[in-house]
HTML snippet that shows the backbone in 3Dmol.js (N, CA, C, O; Angstrom):
<script src="https://3Dmol.org/build/3Dmol-min.js"></script>
<div id="view" style="width:600px;height:400px;position:relative"></div>
<script>
const pdb = `
ATOM      1  N   UNK A   1       0.844  -1.192   0.000  1.00  0.00           N
ATOM      2  CA  UNK A   1       0.000   0.000   0.000  1.00  0.00           C
ATOM      3  C   UNK A   1       0.884   1.249   0.000  1.00  0.00           C
ATOM      4  O   UNK A   1       1.954   1.262   0.609  1.00  0.00           O
ATOM      5  N   UNK A   2       0.430   2.287  -0.682  1.00  0.00           N
ATOM      6  CA  UNK A   2       1.199   3.517  -0.759  1.00  0.00           C
ATOM      7  C   UNK A   2       1.249   4.209   0.593  1.00  0.00           C
ATOM      8  O   UNK A   2       0.356   4.041   1.424  1.00  0.00           O
ATOM      9  N   UNK A   3       2.305   4.993   0.804  1.00  0.00           N
ATOM     10  CA  UNK A   3       2.463   5.667   2.088  1.00  0.00           C
ATOM     11  C   UNK A   3       1.598   6.920   2.192  1.00  0.00           C
ATOM     12  O   UNK A   3       1.219   7.320   3.293  1.00  0.00           O
ATOM     13  N   UNK A   4       1.281   7.547   1.047  1.00  0.00           N
ATOM     14  CA  UNK A   4       0.464   8.764   1.048  1.00  0.00           C
ATOM     15  C   UNK A   4      -0.653   8.595   0.025  1.00  0.00           C
ATOM     16  O   UNK A   4      -0.412   8.131  -1.089  1.00  0.00           O
ATOM     17  N   UNK A   5      -1.873   8.969   0.400  1.00  0.00           N
ATOM     18  CA  UNK A   5      -2.998   8.893  -0.526  1.00  0.00           C
ATOM     19  C   UNK A   5      -2.805   9.920  -1.642  1.00  0.00           C
ATOM     20  O   UNK A   5      -2.508  11.084  -1.374  1.00  0.00           O
ATOM     21  N   UNK A   6      -2.974   9.489  -2.881  1.00  0.00           N
ATOM     22  CA  UNK A   6      -2.775  10.399  -4.010  1.00  0.00           C
ATOM     23  C   UNK A   6      -3.908  11.404  -4.136  1.00  0.00           C
ATOM     24  O   UNK A   6      -3.710  12.482  -4.695  1.00  0.00           O
ATOM     25  N   UNK A   7      -5.094  11.075  -3.628  1.00  0.00           N
ATOM     26  CA  UNK A   7      -6.246  11.959  -3.778  1.00  0.00           C
ATOM     27  C   UNK A   7      -6.276  13.008  -2.671  1.00  0.00           C
ATOM     28  O   UNK A   7      -6.358  14.205  -2.945  1.00  0.00           O
ATOM     29  N   UNK A   8      -6.208  12.552  -1.414  1.00  0.00           N
ATOM     30  CA  UNK A   8      -6.381  13.482  -0.293  1.00  0.00           C
ATOM     31  C   UNK A   8      -5.079  13.882   0.366  1.00  0.00           C
ATOM     32  O   UNK A   8      -5.058  14.830   1.151  1.00  0.00           O
ATOM     33  N   UNK A   9      -3.978  13.179   0.069  1.00  0.00           N
ATOM     34  CA  UNK A   9      -2.698  13.500   0.686  1.00  0.00           C
ATOM     35  C   UNK A   9      -2.569  13.021   2.124  1.00  0.00           C
ATOM     36  O   UNK A   9      -1.646  13.432   2.827  1.00  0.00           O
ATOM     37  N   UNK A  10      -3.482  12.156   2.577  1.00  0.00           N
ATOM     38  CA  UNK A  10      -3.446  11.669   3.957  1.00  0.00           C
ATOM     39  C   UNK A  10      -2.430  10.543   4.100  1.00  0.00           C
ATOM     40  O   UNK A  10      -2.184   9.782   3.165  1.00  0.00           O
ATOM     41  N   UNK A  11      -1.840  10.453   5.304  1.00  0.00           N
ATOM     42  CA  UNK A  11      -0.855   9.414   5.583  1.00  0.00           C
ATOM     43  C   UNK A  11      -1.448   8.390   6.531  1.00  0.00           C
ATOM     44  O   UNK A  11      -2.480   8.626   7.159  1.00  0.00           O
ATOM     45  N   UNK A  12      -0.773   7.236   6.624  1.00  0.00           N
ATOM     46  CA  UNK A  12      -1.211   6.216   7.570  1.00  0.00           C
ATOM     47  C   UNK A  12      -0.894   6.657   8.997  1.00  0.00           C
ATOM     48  O   UNK A  12      -0.022   7.496   9.221  1.00  0.00           O
ATOM     49  N   UNK A  13      -1.614   6.081   9.956  1.00  0.00           N
ATOM     50  CA  UNK A  13      -1.393   6.408  11.359  1.00  0.00           C
ATOM     51  C   UNK A  13      -0.745   5.221  12.055  1.00  0.00           C
ATOM     52  O   UNK A  13      -0.967   4.072  11.674  1.00  0.00           O
ATOM     53  N   UNK A  14       0.053   5.500  13.074  1.00  0.00           N
ATOM     54  CA  UNK A  14       0.748   4.462  13.827  1.00  0.00           C
ATOM     55  C   UNK A  14       0.200   4.441  15.237  1.00  0.00           C
ATOM     56  O   UNK A  14       0.007   5.485  15.859  1.00  0.00           O
ATOM     57  N   UNK A  15      -0.049   3.235  15.736  1.00  0.00           N
ATOM     58  CA  UNK A  15      -0.540   3.091  17.099  1.00  0.00           C
ATOM     59  C   UNK A  15      -0.019   1.806  17.702  1.00  0.00           C
ATOM     60  O   UNK A  15       0.989   1.263  17.251  1.00  0.00           O
ATOM     61  N   UNK A  16      -0.696   1.325  18.710  1.00  0.00           N
ATOM     62  CA  UNK A  16      -0.278   0.118  19.401  1.00  0.00           C
ATOM     63  C   UNK A  16      -1.376  -0.925  19.391  1.00  0.00           C
ATOM     64  O   UNK A  16      -2.557  -0.603  19.524  1.00  0.00           O
ATOM     65  N   UNK A  17      -0.972  -2.198  19.231  1.00  0.00           N
ATOM     66  CA  UNK A  17      -1.834  -3.302  19.623  1.00  0.00           C
ATOM     67  C   UNK A  17      -1.676  -3.459  21.120  1.00  0.00           C
ATOM     68  O   UNK A  17      -0.550  -3.523  21.612  1.00  0.00           O
ATOM     69  N   UNK A  18      -2.772  -3.524  21.859  1.00  0.00           N
ATOM     70  CA  UNK A  18      -2.707  -3.690  23.303  1.00  0.00           C
ATOM     71  C   UNK A  18      -3.416  -4.989  23.655  1.00  0.00           C
ATOM     72  O   UNK A  18      -4.618  -5.130  23.429  1.00  0.00           O
ATOM     73  N   UNK A  19      -2.669  -5.935  24.208  1.00  0.00           N
ATOM     74  CA  UNK A  19      -3.240  -7.228  24.554  1.00  0.00           C
ATOM     75  C   UNK A  19      -3.947  -7.141  25.901  1.00  0.00           C
ATOM     76  O   UNK A  19      -3.968  -6.092  26.544  1.00  0.00           O
ATOM     77  N   UNK A  20      -4.517  -8.255  26.309  1.00  0.00           N
ATOM     78  CA  UNK A  20      -5.235  -8.302  27.585  1.00  0.00           C
ATOM     79  C   UNK A  20      -4.298  -8.009  28.756  1.00  0.00           C
ATOM     80  O   UNK A  20      -4.711  -7.417  29.753  1.00  0.00           O
ATOM     81  N   UNK A  21      -3.044  -8.422  28.633  1.00  0.00           N
ATOM     82  CA  UNK A  21      -2.067  -8.157  29.693  1.00  0.00           C
ATOM     83  C   UNK A  21      -1.343  -6.830  29.481  1.00  0.00           C
ATOM     84  O   UNK A  21      -0.313  -6.562  30.100  1.00  0.00           O
ATOM     85  N   UNK A  22      -1.901  -6.006  28.595  1.00  0.00           N
ATOM     86  CA  UNK A  22      -1.437  -4.641  28.325  1.00  0.00           C
ATOM     87  C   UNK A  22      -0.013  -4.563  27.776  1.00  0.00           C
ATOM     88  O   UNK A  22       0.689  -3.575  27.994  1.00  0.00           O
ATOM     89  N   UNK A  23       0.411  -5.613  27.060  1.00  0.00           N
ATOM     90  CA  UNK A  23       1.670  -5.533  26.314  1.00  0.00           C
ATOM     91  C   UNK A  23       1.409  -4.750  25.034  1.00  0.00           C
ATOM     92  O   UNK A  23       0.396  -4.960  24.367  1.00  0.00           O
ATOM     93  N   UNK A  24       2.320  -3.851  24.696  1.00  0.00           N
ATOM     94  CA  UNK A  24       2.100  -2.992  23.541  1.00  0.00           C
ATOM     95  C   UNK A  24       3.079  -3.328  22.419  1.00  0.00           C
ATOM     96  O   UNK A  24       4.287  -3.416  22.639  1.00  0.00           O
ATOM     97  N   UNK A  25       2.541  -3.514  21.216  1.00  0.00           N
ATOM     98  CA  UNK A  25       3.358  -3.700  20.024  1.00  0.00           C
ATOM     99  C   UNK A  25       2.841  -2.741  18.964  1.00  0.00           C
ATOM    100  O   UNK A  25       1.653  -2.420  18.923  1.00  0.00           O
ATOM    101  N   UNK A  26       3.750  -2.287  18.106  1.00  0.00           N
ATOM    102  CA  UNK A  26       3.394  -1.306  17.085  1.00  0.00           C
ATOM    103  C   UNK A  26       2.426  -1.890  16.067  1.00  0.00           C
ATOM    104  O   UNK A  26       2.501  -3.072  15.734  1.00  0.00           O
ATOM    105  N   UNK A  27       1.531  -1.068  15.583  1.00  0.00           N
ATOM    106  CA  UNK A  27       0.667  -1.444  14.467  1.00  0.00           C
ATOM    107  C   UNK A  27       0.415  -0.215  13.618  1.00  0.00           C
ATOM    108  O   UNK A  27       0.661   0.913  14.045  1.00  0.00           O
ATOM    109  N   UNK A  28      -0.082  -0.447  12.403  1.00  0.00           N
ATOM    110  CA  UNK A  28      -0.337   0.635  11.450  1.00  0.00           C
ATOM    111  C   UNK A  28      -1.824   0.678  11.151  1.00  0.00           C
ATOM    112  O   UNK A  28      -2.431  -0.340  10.819  1.00  0.00           O
ATOM    113  N   UNK A  29      -2.404   1.860  11.270  1.00  0.00           N
ATOM    114  CA  UNK A  29      -3.789   2.062  10.866  1.00  0.00           C
ATOM    115  C   UNK A  29      -3.787   2.516   9.415  1.00  0.00           C
ATOM    116  O   UNK A  29      -3.228   3.564   9.092  1.00  0.00           O
ATOM    117  N   UNK A  30      -4.400   1.742   8.547  1.00  0.00           N
ATOM    118  CA  UNK A  30      -4.490   2.125   7.140  1.00  0.00           C
ATOM    119  C   UNK A  30      -5.525   3.240   6.986  1.00  0.00           C
ATOM    120  O   UNK A  30      -6.331   3.478   7.885  1.00  0.00           O
ATOM    121  N   UNK A  31      -5.494   3.911   5.853  1.00  0.00           N
ATOM    122  CA  UNK A  31      -6.446   4.985   5.599  1.00  0.00           C
ATOM    123  C   UNK A  31      -7.836   4.425   5.350  1.00  0.00           C
ATOM    124  O   UNK A  31      -7.984   3.389   4.702  1.00  0.00           O
ATOM    125  N   UNK A  32      -8.837   5.094   5.855  1.00  0.00           N
ATOM    126  CA  UNK A  32     -10.217   4.751   5.542  1.00  0.00           C
ATOM    127  C   UNK A  32     -10.659   5.669   4.402  1.00  0.00           C
ATOM    128  O   UNK A  32     -11.062   6.809   4.630  1.00  0.00           O
ATOM    129  N   UNK A  33     -10.578   5.157   3.177  1.00  0.00           N
ATOM    130  CA  UNK A  33     -10.838   6.006   2.015  1.00  0.00           C
ATOM    131  C   UNK A  33     -12.310   6.063   1.643  1.00  0.00           C
ATOM    132  O   UNK A  33     -12.700   6.872   0.800  1.00  0.00           O
ATOM    133  N   UNK A  34     -13.137   5.219   2.256  1.00  0.00           N
ATOM    134  CA  UNK A  34     -14.552   5.246   1.906  1.00  0.00           C
ATOM    135  C   UNK A  34     -15.266   6.461   2.471  1.00  0.00           C
ATOM    136  O   UNK A  34     -16.178   6.993   1.840  1.00  0.00           O
ATOM    137  N   UNK A  35     -14.859   6.906   3.656  1.00  0.00           N
ATOM    138  CA  UNK A  35     -15.632   7.940   4.337  1.00  0.00           C
ATOM    139  C   UNK A  35     -15.384   9.328   3.781  1.00  0.00           C
ATOM    140  O   UNK A  35     -16.200  10.223   4.004  1.00  0.00           O
ATOM    141  N   UNK A  36     -14.280   9.545   3.061  1.00  0.00           N
ATOM    142  CA  UNK A  36     -14.014  10.886   2.548  1.00  0.00           C
ATOM    143  C   UNK A  36     -14.159  10.954   1.050  1.00  0.00           C
ATOM    144  O   UNK A  36     -13.969  12.017   0.458  1.00  0.00           O
TER     145      UNK A  36
END
`;
const viewer = $3Dmol.createViewer("view");
viewer.addModel(pdb, "pdb");
viewer.setStyle({}, {cartoon: {color: "spectrum"}});
viewer.zoomTo();
viewer.render();
</script>
């Protein structure tokens, strides 16, 4: 997937997966292109 949307110029967001024991690992939120 591209790093920047060609239409809106939006970038992906970075956050954490948080397990039940609250261990945090990096994850990437992809763009939601349907809503805009």
